[in-house]
N, C-alpha and C positions, 0 to 999 in steps of 0.2 A: 588413398586419402592422405591429406596433409595433417600435420600435428596441430592440435587445437591451440597449443601455446604459440606456435608460429603464426597461426591465423590471427590470434589476438594481437600479437606484436605488429603484424602488418596492418591491422585495422587501426591501431593506435598511431602508427606511422602515417597512415592515410589522413587521419584526423589532423595531425600536426602539420603535414605538408599543405593540405587544403587551407587550413587557417593561415599559414604563413604566406601562401600565394595570394589569398584574398586580401590580406592586410598590406602586402608590399607591391604586388604586380598588377592587380586589377584596378583600373582607374575609371570604371564605369560610374557615371553620376547616378544611375538608378540604384546602385548598391547602398543600402541603408546601414544602420548600426547592427551588424551581424555578429553572431557568436556561433562558432562551430561546436556543437555540444557532444556529438558522438559520431562514430563511423563503424560500420559493420561490413564485413567482407565475407563472401561465401567460402566454403571449404575448398573449392577448386581455384580460388583467388582470381576469378574472372569478373565478378560483379561486386561493386562496393556501393553501399548506401551511406550517404553523408547526411546527418541530421543537423539542422541549424535553427536558431531563433533570431528574430528580428525585433528590435525595439521600435515600436511605432504602430500605426494603424494598418488597416487592410491594404491601403494604397502602397505603403512602404513595403509590406510583405510581398505584394504582387510585383513591385519594381525590383526587389531583391531577387525574387524567383526568376524573373526575366534576365537579370544581369548574370546570375549563376548559369543559366541555360546557355547564354551566349558565350560564356567563358569556359564551358565544359571541355572544349578541345585543349585549351592551354593547360587546364588543371589535370586532365587525363595524361597528357604527355609528360608533365612535370612529375606526377605520381609514378608513372611507368618508369621513367629514368631513375628516379630516386630509389625505388624498390628493387630494381635490377631483375625484374621478372621477364620471362619470355613474352608473355602477353600482358599488356597494360590493362588493368581492370576498368570496366566501364563504370562511370560514376552516375549515380542517381541522387538527386537532392530532395530531401523531405523536410518540410517545415515541422519543427518540433513544437508541439503546443503544450508543453509542460506547464507553462505559466497559467494558461487557461484552466488546466486541470487542477492546479494548485489552488487557484481562486475558487473553483467550484467546490473542492474539498473543504476549504476554509469556510465557505458559506454554509455547507452542510453541517460542519462541526459547530458553528455558531448557532444554527437553528436547533441542533440537538442540545446544546447547553441551555438555550432559552427554554426548551420544552422540559428539560430536567428540573430547572429552577421552578417552573410552573407546577410540576408534579410535587415537588418538595413543599411548595407553598400550600397546595391543596391538602397534602398529607398532614401538615402541621395543624390545619384547621379541622381535620376530620374527627368525628366522634363515632363511638360504637353504635351500631344499629339497635342492639339490645343491651344485655348486661355485659360488663367487661369480661366476666368469666361465665360463659354459657353452660358449662358443665359443672354445676354445683353438686356437691355430694352431701347427702343428709347425714349428719354426724350421729343421729340417734340410731339409724339402721346399721351403720357400720359398727357401732359399739355393741349392739345386741348380737350381731352375727359373731363377733369375736368372743363374746362371753359364752355363747352357746357352744362354740367350737372348743373352748377351753374346758368346759364342764364335761363334754363328751370324751375328751381325751383323757381325763382323770379316771373315768370309770373303766374303760376297756383296755388301755395299754399302759405300759410303763414307758415314760418318755425317755429315760436314760438308756435302756437297752432295746427298746422297740418290740419287746415280746409281750404276749398276752398273759394276764395274771390268772 
C-alpha cells in the first residue's frame, strides 16, 4: 500500500493539472463555465475521480460532460507525464451537485425557521388548561401536621441528645 499522504498529494496534483489543461488547452465549444472542485485517487494510484461543477442549465452540464469525455485521453496523458508514475491513472469525471444540495439545505432551514416562529407565536398566545398551579397545598392541613409532630416530640424525647426521658 502507498502512503495516504502521498495519495492526497497526487490527488491534489491531479486536480490542479486537470483544471490547468481544461483552462488552457481544451478549446471545445461544448465546454461551459467549469470549475474542478475535487479529485480523488485510489490507493494503488490507478484510478482518479475528478469532480466538477458547471454554471448553467442541464444542457450546459451535458455539453461539458461530453467535452470532458472527448478530452479524456489528452487529460490522462498530461496527468501521467506530470505525476511521473509508471501507470497513468484512468480519469472519471463526476458532476458535483454541491450547489443543488446547498439550495435544498437552505430551503429546509428556511422552512424550519418558519415553523419555529409559528410555534413561538402559538406559545405566546397559549393559556393554561386549568389552574396555573395544579398542585395546590392546603395551608391548614400542613400547619396541623407540623403542630402535632412538635407536641409529640416534646413528650417522648429530648431533642438535644435524642434520648428517652
